[in-house]
N, C-alpha and C positions, 0 to 999 in steps of 0.2 A: 504495500501499501504506501511508505514511504517513499519508495525511489517511485513511484505514478508505474509500473509495469503490471498493472492489474488490469487495465487498460482503461484507464478513469484520466488518463491524459488526451488533453481536448486543443492546443494549438501550442506551438513551438514558445514563444514568448511567455505562457502559462507555467511553461515547463522545465525552462530553464529558470525562471522566478523559484519555481519550486527547490527545485535540483540546485540553484545556489552557483553554477558553473556548466560549463563543458570542455572539455580537455580538448588542445587542438593538438592533431603530430599529422607529419606530412604523411606518413605510410597509408596506402590507400591500397591495397590489396585487396580488398571489396568498396570499400567507401571511406573515406575521412573519418575517423573515432567521434567526431563532433555529430558529424551526419547521420553516423550509425548509431552512437546513442538515441538520439531523437527518431528515427526509425521504432529501433526498438519498442517504442514507447506508444510513439502515433500510429506507427503502419508507414505505407506510402503516404507521403507530404512533398511538398514543392519547394525544393533546396534553394531554389530561386528567393523564399520568402523570409528564410534566414538570413542571404543579404541582403536584400532589403532594410530588413531590422538592425543589421548591424551599418550599412552604410549611406542606407538613407534616410531613415526613422529614425537611428540612432539610439533605439531604445533597448538597444546593446551594446559592449564594447570590449574590444581583446585590446588584454594585458599579460604580457608574460605566457602567453602559452597558454590562454585558457581566454572563455566567453563569460561575460560578465552581465545580468542586469544593468540596468543606467541606474537603476537608486542606490544600488550599491558602490557608487564612485568615491562615495564621502571616505568611506573604509578603508577603500582601492589606495586612496588618496595620501591618507595615513602611514600606509605600507611605504608608500612612492617615496614619502617623506625621510624614512625615517633612517638614522644613522647604519652606514654598513663598513663594518670591520670586526665583525665575530667571524667571519670564515674564510679562508683563504681567498676562497675565488673573488669575494667580498674585495679583498687588502687589493686582490690583483687587477682588479676593472678599476679602482682606487688610485691606482701608480697609473695604470692606464690612463686613467684622464690629466693627472697630474703631468705625465709625460708629453701628453700630447695634449695642452690646452689652446693651444691657438688651431688643431685642428679640430676640435670641437667649438670652440668661435667660426670657422670655417663650414664646417654642417650646419650648426644655426643658421648663419645668415644665408647661406644659399635655399635651407629649406625656407626662413622668411622672404626672399628676394623670390624663388621660383617653384617653391613645394604646392602640391606635395608632388613628391618624385622617387623614385625607385632608389634602391643604393647602388646599384650599375652609373645611374646620372649623375653621380658624386665623384670627382675625383676623390685618389688616395693617397694622399702624403704624409700618415701618419708613422708610427714606429710602432713595431710590436714589444711588448713587453715583456711576452712569455711565449713560451714555444709553443704554436697549435697543435692541435691533436685531429685537425681536418675539420670539426665540427662547421668552423666559420672559411675554411678554405683559407686561401694567403692574404686573402683582403680584409684587410683592418677596417674597413665603412662598416661592415655588418655589426663587425665587434663595439666599433665607437655608437650606431643606433641604438643595440639592444642594450646599450648600460646608459645610455640616455632614456631611451623608451621604461626602461625597468624603474629610475629615477622620476620620470614623469614629465622631462622635458620634451620629448616627442612620443609624438603614437601615428598608429597605425589608422591609416584612414579610408582602407579601401583595398586591394589584390588589381593588379593590372598581369593578365596571364599567368596566373595563378602568384604572383611575387605579389610581397610587401609594399604597399603605397604609403612613404612617411611624409608626416608632415607636422609643424610645432602642436604639442599638447595645446596650448593658448587657444587655438584655433579650432579645435576640436571639441576640448571638451567645454562643458559650460560650468559657469562659477557653480558653487557647492559648498556645504557649511564644513567648517573642519574640525576632526573628532578626532582625538588623542590616538594615538597609539595602542593603548593596553582597553581603552575602550573598542575600538574596532576592532583589533582580536576578537574578543571578546564576545561581542555581536556574532562575528564571521564565526565564530568556534558554535554558538549557539543555533546560526543558520544550516551548520554542517549535520549537526547531532537532530534536527528535526530532518534534515533529506536522510540520513541512514536510518532513522524510526529507533533503530538500536545500538548500541556500543557495550565495551567489554572495560568493566572498572573493575579496582581493586576487590569491588565487593560481588563482582561476578556482571553478569548482564542488567543493561541499566535501560528501559523503554522511556522515549520521550515524552513527554505529556499530553499530546495531542497525539499519541498516536493511537489509533483505535484497533485492537484486533478482531478479527474476525474472517471470515472464507475470503479465499481468493481465486476470481474466477479461473477457469481452466484454460488460459488463451496460451499459447505457445509461440516462442521466439528467439531469436539469439541476441549472446549479449557480446559486445565490443571489448576486447581485450583491456580496454579502460574505462569500462563503464564501472559506477563508482560501488556498483552491488559487487563486485569483485575485484576492484582495486586493490584492497588490502588483501590481500592472498591467506592472510594466518585465519582471518575474521570472517571468510568465506567460507574456508574449509573449516572452521568452528561450527559457524551456522548452519551448513548447509552439507556437512559429512562428504566435499567434493575438494579435491587437491587441485587447483590449477595453477599453471606457469606456460606462460607466452616466451618460446620457443625458437624466434627468429632471431634469435643470437646466437643461441647451440649449433653448431655442427653437424651437418643431417647428420651424419649417422648416430649421432649421440643424443638425438630426436625419441621423447615416446608418442610423439603425436606427430607434429607437423608443423611448417612453420608460423601461422596465422591460425588460429584453431580457434574456433568462437562456444562457449558453453551454448549446451541448449536450457532454455528456459522453460519449464511447463506447468503453471499453476504458482505453485511457492516451492519448488523444487528443482534441482537442477537434475537431468537425466543424461546428461551425454555430452557430445561435442560432436562439431564436424569444421572440413578445412573447406571453404568457397575459396575460391578466385573468380575474380570478374574483369573481361579480356572489354576494354573498353572498345577496340577497332571492332570485334567480329559482334558485341552484343552477348557476348557468349558467360552464364552463370556456370563455373564450373565447379563440380563438387570433388575434391582427392581425396576425400576420408571421412568417415563416419564411427562414430566410437558410440556404447552403449544403449540407452535405450531411443531409435532413431522412429519409431512406428507413428510420427507427428512430422518428421523431419520433411514431408511434399508440402505441407500446409506452411511452414515458417518460410520454405526456399520459394513457394510462389507468390508472399507478400515481398521477398526480400528481391525477387526478380523484377516486380510490376514498380519497386522503388527503384532499384536501378535502369531499370528501363532494358531490359534485358529480353533478347527474341527467342532464347533457348537455352533450356538448363539442360547440361550435360552431366553423366558419371562420368570420372576417369580415376577410377581405384579399383583393383583388386577386391572382391567381398570378400575372400579368404583374412584381411588383414582387420576388419569391423564388422559389426553387428546390425541388423538392420531391417526392414521390407522395403528397398529401396526400387523395386524392379518397375512398382507402376507411376514414378518418375521415368521411364527410357519413354 
């Protein structure tokens, strides 16, 4: 119920408000996780509406690889303002800004003069102060923009061909009240608790006071690896007796299941897992594997195919490696 996986979700905006946020990730073996999390709750929906809410209506905003409802901006601004010297990566960022003060001024001036801009539309004449591990490649412009973004000086204001568009935060974010960091963290923690429904404390499981216990409709769906219902793997295992790990960074020979495997949720039970892959060029939704109770796999696959715009569903796996009645999908 708390995670709106009971069929009660009615709109993108209300779902994001209820969940608190959507995590963004570029991995789109099936669909980007921010889209897949919404599909798990809403069924097939118009992805363009998510873009409208972000970039036109500004009822949602993107910050630090998450999508938040606009009313949470005052709370997130408290995080943007906080001092950053606790962790080594924060100290590296502070050193980078110190060594590249001139480049920081250049980036902010160019955004003021010509923004919004893609990172590649800004010249790079900065100095890297630590060894890159490949996340930002060899360009420091992305490093600078990400640091300024987390600190609330620049904002992501759209996408162009999938790439982030940057502008000055003061031109994108509205004026808001100032909330002290401690109060902001308290309110954000309360929102997380409400969205999760239950949490594990030293005294055992604790249900949120507003959470209503009752039967859960017997609907079936798949869950993104980034879905908050299973994001804390230990919590998911304790609640559902379902051990789940994302294995895309595990060498293929050592994987227990597959590269991008999604749990299957039926009602209030995690009953199995499936490995789908969507080929956008051929519009084919391919099933590379399935495990556990797959008796209702066809229902969820039909919904997922409709959401993705798939024109065909294909099984590409050896039945001896999994269980399930899948013949009616062929």
